[in-house]
C-alpha positions, 0 to 999 in steps of 0.5 A: 539846251538842258535836254533830257535824254533818257525817260524818267524812271518808274516810281517803285511801290511804296515811294513818293515822287522823288525830288525835282532836283535830280529826279531819283525817288525819296523816301518817305515821308519826305514831300514830294517835289522838295530837292536835294539840300545844297552841299556845304559851299565851303572852296575846301569841299570837294565838289566846289574844289573841282568847279574852282580847278577846271570849271572856270572857263566852263561856267563863263560858257554856260553863263555866256550862253544863259545871257543869250537865251535871255536875250533871245526871249527862251526863258525856259530853256535858261532856266530849264539849264539852272535845273539839269546843273542843279542835279549834278552836285560838282554843278550845283553851285552853278545851277543856283547862279544861273537859274538867279539869274534867269528868274532876275531877269523875268522878275526881280531881285527878291525871287532871283535871290532865293537862288543867289544866296546859295552862291557863294564863291567868289569865282561864281558870283562874278560871272553875274556881276550886276545880277548877283550883287544887286540883289545881295546888297538888297538882302544881305548887304553884310554878305554882299560887301564881304564877295565884292572885297573878295572879288576886288582883292583878287582881281576877278573883275577884271573882265566887267564892263564899265556899265556892270561896274557902275551897277555894282558900285551904285548898289553898294552907294545905296546899301551906305557901303562907301568903302566898297563905291571907292574901292570900285571907283579906285580899281577902275581909275588904277586901269584894273579894269579893261572894258570900261569907256570914258563915259563910264569911268566919268559916271564912276568918277562921278559917283564919288561926289555923292558919298560922304565929304564928297562935292555933291554931298558939301553943305550948300553956305548960307548967304545974306538974303531975304529968301533961298529959292531952288533952281532944279538941276539933274545930277545924281547918284543913279543915272544924271540926265542927258535930255535937254528938255530937263533944264527947259523946264527948269529955264521956265521955273527961273522965270516966276522968280526973275519976273519979280522985279524989284530983287537982286540975287546972290550965290556960290556959283558966279557963273549960275547968278551971272545967267540968272541976272542976264535972264532977268533983265531979259524979261517978256515986258508983259510978264514982269511984276513990278508991285512984289516986294524988294529982296535978297534972293539966294540962288541955290542949286539942287538936284531932282534926283538927289536933293534929299542927300544935299546939305542944303541952307533951310528953308530952301524953297523949290517949284518942284516940277518934271519926272519924279523919280529916277532910282539909283540902282533901278529899284531904291528912290532918294524921295522925300526930300532933305528937311530943309527943303520946303517944295511947291509942287506944280508940274509933277510927274510920277512916272514909276508909282513904286516911288509913293512910299508910306512916307512919300504919300505922307509927304505929299499929304504934308506938302501938297495940293500937288500940281500935276503935270498930266491927269494920269499923275492926278488920278494916281495921287487922288487914289492915295487921298493925295491932294491934287489937280492939274497944273500942266507942264512947266514949259508952257512959261517958257516965254517970261525969259524967251519972248517971240521974235518977229514973225517974218524973221522965222523961215525954218521947220525944225524937226526935232526926235522927228522923221524927216526927209532924206534932205531934212536935218533932225535934231536929237534931244537926249546929248550924252555931254550933257552930263559933263557940262555945269549947271549954267552951261546947260541952262545957257544950252537950253535958252538958245533952243527956246531961242532958235525956237522963237526966232528961226522956226515958224513950225516945229515938228516933233515926238517930245513933250519938251520940244512941242510945248516951249515951242508951242509956248513961243509961238511956233506951229508944231506938229506933236506926233509922239511914238505912243499917244497913250503914254502916262505922260500926256493926259491933259497935253496932248490934243489941246487947244489955244485955250486949254493952252492958255489957261495952263500957261496963266495957272501956273504963273498965277499960282507961282506969282502969289506964294512966291510974293510970300516967300519973297517978304519972308512969310514963314511956312505956315503962312505960304503953304495956308495960301497954297492950298487956298489958292488951290483949293478950287483946282483940286475941286474941279480935278476931283469933279473931273475924275469922278466922272470920267468911267471905263467904257465898258459894253453891257456884259451878256448874261452867262449861263450857269453850269454843274448846279448842285456841286459845292466845289468846282476846278476851272481848268485853264488849258493853253495851245497844245496842252490838249493831248495831256488833258485826259491825263490831268482829268483822272488825276484830279478826280482822285484827288478832289473832294466829294462833290466837286465838278471841273471845268475846261477852259480854252481855245482848243475845239475840243468836244465832251465826248472826246474826254474820259469818262472820270468819276466827277461831272466836266464842263467844256467852255471853248468855241465850240460850245461858247456862243462868242458872238453874243459877248462881242465883235468876232474874235479873230486872235486866238489869245484874246478868244482865250482870256475872254473864255476863261474869264467866262468860265469863271462866271458859269460858276454855279452857287458852289462855295470854292472855285479853284482855278489852275493851269493845265501843266500842274503837279498836283498835291495827293490831296487837292481838298485842303486848297478848297479850304484856304480862309480867303480873309473876307476877300473875293480871291486867294492868290499868289502875288504877282512876281513880274518885277516891273508891275510891284503895284496894281497901278503900274499893272494899270498904266501898263494896260492904259499906255497900250491903248495906242492912238486912243488917248483919251480911252487911255485917261478915262481907263487910269480915273476909272480903274485908280478911283476906290481901288488900292492902286499901291497894293501888289497885283495878284497872279491868277495862274492859282485861284481860290474864290467864293463864286458869290462874292465875286459875282459881288465884286463885278466878275462879270465886268472882266469880259468887257474890260478885255474887249474894249482895253485889250487886258488879259484875264490878270490885268482884267481881274486885278482891275476889277477887285481893286487889290482886293484879294489874299496871299494864297500860301507859297505852298500852293503857288510855286511856279517852275520857271520862278521858284525851285520847290521847297520841302513845303511845295505842295503845287507846282505850276508850268504855265511859263517856261519848260513843261513837264512833258517836253525834252527840257529838264524843269522841277517835279517832271518824275513826279508829274509824270506818275501823276499821269494814270495812264503813264504808269 
């Protein structure tokens, strides 16, 4: 796709390198990587009229081809297709569309919108479906709504799949464009679409119930009662749960209410009321609480992922447990809850740190301490100054309402999402049909599951946390074999003995018994939360001490010999595989652009020797496997990728007492003068770098968790990594991408840059991950003009430096930004 068929023309005398999009020269004083200005995209222009007249089928094929490339992981070719289209005035709008689709797949909506915002024709936007409308609703909701109405009016959405329609409708929902949501659903129910499965049709229709005036937004009636207690259900404007394990958690939580014996219940759902009364009648005798208040309790259905939208009676006390939170459109979280909710945070798990907005953190502090299902969540919350402790999982207490049956009747072995033999029936815990059942029906199904554990099975083999713990609660022998033992959900819940299991179970039972007694007695909010803080204080202190004792398991860093003494500035060149043939040209280009007193360090796994490099007038040092004793830093490094990460870290450590060090990738388009980069203001931070563009790594906490989850069977090491790396770090800060880095060498050493290599060796971290962990959020953002990555951003008029670490390289036969200028940068090619 998008391959160049002719060599680039040479630069004319007196001209700067040409624009990146069309390869033509630009007269002075236009910046050397500025793309041509986009034409007016009014549908009456010749270019757009031509596209609209004869191009729809071709455009569809191009988009389908690009999606295929992305599906195969061939991102460079997909981006290159976009750049090739930008070079043609007729194809330019389609080029922006292609680039936006590609960039959203690798970074996220904000970067993709820079290109997608240039697409203003419905015949093109419709080809991208959710790739256009989801970021559009996030960044230009008015424009997105206008475009969607045009698409619907012109029936251009007919080929969309049910998934695409659902994602577009949810994006409109998140932007509160209620009429657009109704219009999308009406189109589906009217039969105007051709590729909508029944399950997606159901989810779209259900989304209407979350609009103002919909059933889920109706006010829950306030019934005569002493207290109101919320029972957790799992419908949502986003994807509702289909995991039986969620309702098993709710079933267990009901046990903490119904064990109080002198209660009566009211509810506006007769089916739910009957089920809770039945559960109350079957409480395990030794769990029953008799010396507690007499009260009438209103049972209130609350939704984990939609509670913020519900109109609930105030106050509604909600034991708040489980996975928080699932986003509506993949990026927004409905948290904090509605003002009527009084949460009791116990068995709480933060899966996506992105949910921890400033408002969310304040909310958790207000209603804390937070009892956490896993130690990873404890560590995260402590890092943002939320009082938290390890409570373990609510499902350990499910035996309160489903007591174990006689041992002699339990003769079977259950396989729950666990590989068995050819004659073994494996049961899946995720069931799509659960989304169509009532709350009471799902709770009854959960009870049947646990009752089977309690009465049929003596052994359960499972990969599911909420099969492992509830079956163990009712007396099963459990073989727990999750797909990834270092999953962030499992800290404190894996490999625990019976004593630890009992400590979890009774810790939850005792805490909720104490505060629910106050709630049932009609105590006010201040009294209840004062008691909650009092009974949780010892566990919060234990958590603080425990986390403080967890350290990174790192070998002692080896000394690194300094090089290039006496220079004021250093450029570290990160040389990747296959890039060595282009190194001589880069060294010559660097030597002509750096200030006096600069030395160059070349890092990489290529077996280069100093004598093979040209004399360029500045000192050049190699840090590679031929010049460095890697055995001094740990076991022999057989993996080339890991060796390269280590060598780059060693190169950074070897920098002398210079004023500044700049790290650059070998594939780079340089400005005519690199001196200003050495003068970037670091703002009292050790480094300046671009923000990491990866959409899934929006916070340092996500980066730490990603690394910890790669520890495989070393669950203890994974937890220690999360705890130690989160402590004293700004975990909600966006991480940086050191593809371009400006650093103060002395400040780097003070920050502990010598720990980067041990992190790489012990935990398999990349250089990027390790340096972010070492600095813990202490960095300042490098201006985009110095850090434009060609695969992520189309260079603008302000761009001064372009990198090609990912995607098409400037010397390849794929079209990319700045190729002509890059060729002119190579003295040997002039």
